[in-house]
KETI-850559 format. One line per 2 residues: number of its first residue (from 1); their letters; for each residue x, y, z of N, C-alpha, C, O. Coordinates in steps of 0.2 Angstrom, whole numbers. Layout:
<sites>
NUM) a) X Y Z X Y Z X Y Z X Y Z ~ ... $
</sites>
This chain:
<sites>
1) mk) -69 -84 -74 -70 -80 -68 -65 -76 -65 -59 -78 -64 ~ -67 -70 -63 -63 -64 -59 -61 -68 -53 -64 -74 -51 $
3) sl) -56 -65 -50 -53 -67 -43 -52 -62 -38 -52 -56 -40 ~ -51 -61 -31 -49 -57 -28 -43 -54 -29 -41 -49 -27 $
5) ld) -38 -59 -33 -32 -58 -35 -31 -51 -39 -26 -47 -39 ~ -37 -50 -42 -37 -44 -46 -35 -37 -42 -32 -32 -44 $
7) lm) -37 -38 -38 -36 -32 -33 -28 -32 -32 -25 -27 -30 ~ -24 -36 -34 -16 -34 -35 -14 -28 -40 -9 -25 -40 $
9) ev) -19 -27 -45 -19 -23 -50 -17 -16 -46 -12 -13 -47 ~ -22 -15 -41 -21 -8 -37 -14 -9 -34 -10 -4 -36 $
11) hk) -12 -13 -31 -4 -13 -28 1 -11 -34 6 -7 -33 ~ -1 -13 -40 4 -11 -46 5 -3 -46 10 0 -46 $
13) el) -3 -1 -47 -4 6 -47 1 11 -41 5 15 -42 ~ -1 8 -36 3 10 -29 10 10 -30 14 15 -28 $
15) de) 12 5 -33 19 4 -34 23 8 -41 29 9 -42 ~ 18 10 -43 20 15 -50 21 21 -47 26 24 -47 $
17) lf) 15 24 -43 16 31 -39 22 32 -34 25 37 -33 ~ 22 26 -32 28 27 -28 36 28 -30 40 32 -28 $
19) ar) 37 24 -36 42 23 -41 43 30 -44 48 32 -44 ~ 37 33 -46 39 41 -48 41 45 -44 44 50 -45 $
21) hr) 38 44 -38 43 50 -31 49 47 -31 53 51 -31 ~ 51 41 -30 58 40 -31 62 42 -37 67 45 -37 $
23) dl) 59 41 -41 62 46 -48 64 54 -47 69 57 -48 ~ 59 54 -45 60 63 -43 66 64 -38 70 68 -39 $
25) vv) 65 60 -32 70 61 -28 78 61 -31 82 65 -30 ~ 77 55 -35 85 53 -39 86 59 -42 92 61 -40 $
27) gl) 82 63 -46 82 68 -50 83 74 -45 84 80 -47 ~ 83 73 -39 85 79 -34 79 85 -36 81 91 -36 $
29) df) 74 82 -36 67 87 -39 62 86 -32 57 84 -32 ~ 65 89 -26 63 86 -20 56 89 -19 52 85 -16 $
31) ak) 53 94 -20 47 97 -19 42 93 -24 37 91 -21 ~ 44 92 -30 39 87 -33 39 79 -31 35 75 -32 $
33) aa) 46 78 -27 45 71 -25 40 72 -18 37 67 -16 ~ 39 77 -16 36 78 -9 29 78 -11 25 77 -6 $
35) ka) 26 79 -17 20 80 -20 16 74 -22 10 72 -22 ~ 23 70 -25 21 63 -27 19 59 -21 14 56 -21 $
37) ld) 24 59 -16 23 54 -10 16 55 -8 13 50 -7 ~ 14 61 -8 7 63 -6 2 61 -10 -4 59 -8 $
39) af) 4 60 -16 -2 58 -20 -3 49 -18 -8 46 -17 ~ 4 48 -19 5 40 -16 -1 39 -10 -5 35 -10 $
41) er) 1 43 -5 -2 42 1 -10 42 0 -14 38 3 ~ -12 47 -4 -19 47 -4 -22 40 -7 -27 37 -5 $
43) al) -17 38 -13 -20 31 -17 -20 26 -10 -24 23 -8 ~ -14 26 -8 -14 19 -2 -19 21 3 -21 15 5 $
45) ki) -22 26 5 -27 26 10 -34 23 7 -38 19 9 ~ -34 26 1 -41 23 -3 -41 17 -3 -46 14 0 $
47) hm) -37 14 -5 -35 5 -5 -36 2 2 -41 -2 3 ~ -32 5 7 -33 3 13 -40 3 16 -43 -2 18 $
49) ea) -43 10 15 -51 10 17 -56 5 16 -60 2 20 ~ -54 4 8 -59 -1 6 -57 -7 9 -62 -10 11 $
51) ee) -50 -9 8 -50 -17 13 -53 -16 19 -56 -21 21 ~ -51 -11 24 -54 -12 31 -61 -12 31 -65 -15 35 $
53) kh) -65 -8 26 -72 -8 26 -75 -14 24 -80 -16 27 ~ -72 -18 17 -75 -23 15 -74 -30 14 -78 -34 15 $
55) il) -66 -30 14 -61 -36 12 -62 -39 19 -65 -44 21 ~ -58 -36 24 -55 -38 31 -61 -40 34 -61 -46 35 $
57) pl) -68 -37 35 -71 -39 40 -75 -46 36 -77 -51 40 ~ -76 -47 31 -78 -54 27 -73 -58 28 -75 -64 28 $
59) ye) -66 -56 28 -60 -61 28 -61 -64 35 -61 -70 36 ~ -63 -60 41 -62 -62 47 -68 -66 50 -68 -69 55 $
61) qr) -74 -65 46 -80 -69 47 -78 -76 44 -79 -81 47 ~ -76 -75 36 -77 -82 32 -70 -86 33 -70 -92 33 $
63) vg) -66 -83 34 -58 -87 34 -55 -86 42 -53 -91 44 ~ -56 -80 45 -53 -83 52 -46 -83 53 -43 -79 49 $
65) hv) -43 -87 57 -36 -87 60 -33 -92 55 -36 -97 55 ~ -28 -90 52 -25 -95 46 -19 -93 47 -18 -87 49 $
67) lg) -13 -99 47 -7 -97 49 -3 -92 42 -3 -94 36 ~ 0 -86 46 3 -82 42 -3 -77 39 -2 -71 37 $
69) gd) -10 -79 40 -15 -74 38 -20 -71 43 -25 -68 41 ~ -17 -71 50 -22 -70 54 -25 -62 53 -21 -57 52 $
71) pa) -32 -62 55 -34 -54 52 -30 -48 55 -29 -43 53 ~ -28 -50 61 -25 -44 66 -19 -43 62 -18 -37 63 $
73) ff) -13 -47 58 -9 -46 54 -10 -41 50 -7 -36 50 ~ -15 -41 46 -17 -36 41 -19 -29 43 -18 -24 40 $
75) ha) -22 -29 48 -24 -23 52 -18 -19 56 -19 -13 57 ~ -14 -22 58 -8 -20 60 -3 -18 56 1 -13 57 $
77) eh) -2 -21 49 3 -19 44 -1 -13 41 2 -8 39 ~ -7 -12 41 -10 -6 38 -9 -1 43 -8 5 41 $
79) kn) -9 -2 49 -7 4 55 -1 7 54 0 13 54 ~ 4 2 53 11 2 53 14 6 48 19 10 48 $
81) ll) 10 3 41 12 6 35 11 14 35 14 19 33 ~ 4 15 38 3 21 37 7 26 42 9 32 40 $
83) kl) 10 23 48 14 27 53 21 27 49 23 33 48 ~ 24 23 47 30 24 43 29 29 38 34 33 37 $
85) la) 23 30 34 22 34 28 22 41 31 25 46 27 ~ 19 42 36 19 48 38 27 52 41 29 58 40 $
87) ei) 30 46 44 36 49 45 42 50 39 47 54 39 ~ 41 46 33 44 49 28 42 54 24 45 56 19 $
89) qt) 35 56 25 33 62 22 36 68 25 38 72 22 ~ 37 68 32 40 72 36 47 74 34 49 79 33 $
91) ks) 50 68 33 58 69 31 58 72 23 63 75 20 ~ 52 70 19 52 73 12 51 79 11 53 82 7 $
93) re) 46 82 17 46 89 16 51 93 19 52 98 18 ~ 55 89 24 61 93 27 66 93 19 68 99 17 $
95) la) 66 89 17 72 88 12 70 93 6 74 96 2 ~ 63 93 5 60 97 -1 61 106 1 61 111 -3 $
97) an) 62 107 8 64 113 12 71 115 12 72 120 16 ~ 76 112 11 82 110 11 86 113 5 89 109 2 $
99) ra) 87 120 4 90 123 -2 98 120 -3 100 120 -8 ~ 100 117 3 108 114 1 108 107 -1 113 104 -3 $
101) ag) 101 103 -1 100 96 -2 103 94 -9 102 98 -13 ~ 106 90 -10 110 86 -17 109 79 -14 106 77 -10 $
103) pr) 113 76 -20 114 68 -19 115 66 -14 111 61 -13 ~ 119 68 -9 119 64 -4 113 63 0 112 58 2 $
105) qa) 110 70 1 103 69 5 98 64 2 94 60 5 ~ 99 65 -5 94 60 -9 96 53 -7 91 49 -5 $
107) hq) 101 51 -7 104 44 -5 101 43 3 97 38 4 ~ 103 46 8 100 46 14 93 46 15 91 42 19 $
109) fl) 88 50 11 82 49 11 80 42 9 76 38 13 ~ 82 41 3 81 33 0 82 29 4 78 25 5 $
111) ea) 87 29 8 89 24 13 84 23 19 83 18 22 ~ 81 30 21 77 30 26 70 28 24 66 26 28 $
113) es) 68 28 17 62 24 14 62 16 15 57 13 13 ~ 68 13 17 68 5 16 65 2 19 65 -4 17 $
115) mf) 63 4 26 59 1 29 53 0 28 50 -5 30 ~ 51 6 25 44 6 22 43 1 17 38 -3 16 $
117) lh) 48 2 12 46 -2 6 47 -10 8 45 -15 5 ~ 51 -10 14 50 -18 16 45 -21 19 44 -27 19 $
119) ll) 41 -17 22 35 -19 26 30 -18 20 24 -20 22 ~ 30 -15 16 26 -14 10 26 -21 6 21 -25 5 $
121) dh) 32 -22 3 33 -28 0 29 -34 3 25 -38 0 ~ 32 -34 11 29 -41 15 22 -40 15 19 -45 12 $
123) hd) 19 -36 16 10 -35 16 8 -37 11 4 -41 10 ~ 12 -33 3 9 -35 -3 9 -43 -3 4 -46 -3 $
125) rr) 14 -46 -2 14 -53 -2 11 -58 3 10 -64 2 ~ 9 -54 8 4 -59 12 -3 -58 9 -7 -63 10 $
127) er) -4 -52 5 -11 -51 4 -11 -56 -3 -17 -59 -3 ~ -7 -56 -8 -7 -60 -13 -7 -68 -11 -10 -72 -15 $
129) nt) -3 -69 -7 -2 -76 -5 -7 -80 0 -9 -86 -1 ~ -10 -75 4 -15 -78 8 -22 -74 10 -27 -77 11 $
131) ly) -23 -68 11 -28 -63 10 -34 -65 5 -40 -67 6 ~ -30 -63 -1 -36 -64 -7 -37 -71 -9 -43 -72 -10 $
133) pe) -32 -76 -9 -33 -82 -11 -38 -85 -6 -42 -88 -8 ~ -37 -85 0 -41 -89 5 -47 -85 5 -52 -89 6 $
135) ld) -49 -79 4 -56 -76 2 -58 -77 -2 -64 -78 -3 ~ -55 -79 -8 -59 -81 -15 -62 -87 -13 -67 -87 -16 $
137) kk) -60 -91 -10 -62 -98 -7 -70 -99 -5 -74 -104 -7 ~ -70 -93 -1 -76 -92 3 -81 -88 2 -86 -87 5 $
139) vt) -80 -86 -3 -85 -81 -6 -89 -84 -12 -87 -89 -15 ~ -94 -82 -14 -99 -83 -20 -95 -79 -26 -90 -75 -25 $
141) va) -98 -81 -32 -97 -76 -37 -100 -70 -38 -98 -66 -41 ~ -105 -70 -34 -110 -64 -35 -105 -58 -29 -105 -52 -29 $
143) er) -103 -63 -22 -99 -58 -18 -93 -56 -20 -91 -51 -18 ~ -90 -60 -24 -83 -57 -27 -83 -52 -31 -79 -49 -31 $
145) ee) -90 -52 -35 -90 -45 -40 -91 -40 -35 -88 -35 -35 ~ -95 -43 -30 -97 -35 -27 -91 -32 -24 -89 -27 -25 $
147) ll) -86 -37 -20 -82 -34 -18 -77 -31 -23 -73 -26 -20 ~ -75 -33 -29 -72 -31 -33 -74 -24 -35 -70 -21 -37 $
149) rl) -80 -23 -34 -84 -17 -38 -83 -10 -31 -81 -4 -33 ~ -84 -13 -25 -83 -9 -20 -75 -8 -19 -74 -3 -15 $
151) tv) -72 -11 -20 -64 -9 -18 -60 -6 -23 -55 -3 -22 ~ -62 -7 -30 -59 -3 -35 -64 -1 -39 -61 1 -44 $
153) gr) -70 -1 -40 -75 3 -45 -74 -3 -51 -78 -2 -56 ~ -71 -8 -51 -70 -11 -58 -78 -17 -58 -79 -20 -52 $
155) e) -81 -18 -62 -86 -23 -65 -83 -29 -66 -86 -34 -68 $
</sites>
């Protein structure tokens, strides 16, 4: 039987997109790194929009308030992640435009991304440990299949 934890596969894909961006920063290819970060943003927004539209409303209705998994936490984390991502995208574009940027600036930029990565990891763990497992307990097999189809296009 499929599980909503299958949605964590999308998180692996997002992690890979972000890792490619960071590899480009380390390689000092700041223009490509900025483009890779934009690609990550597009994929992240698609995933978050699907969660906001399909997963979280059902979670709020069926699961509600549980310790460490209040629906408001997920909404707030999405908002904060997008805010932090916009900030690092601005820094990434500035880095790409700085012809004198080198290894030191790359290190400083990667350090600036650390808060975003920490929040992203925290959010992923909350979804893996609470959101998806708790909602899995409250939906039918047909509902689960539909949620998976709607959020990642997988049957």
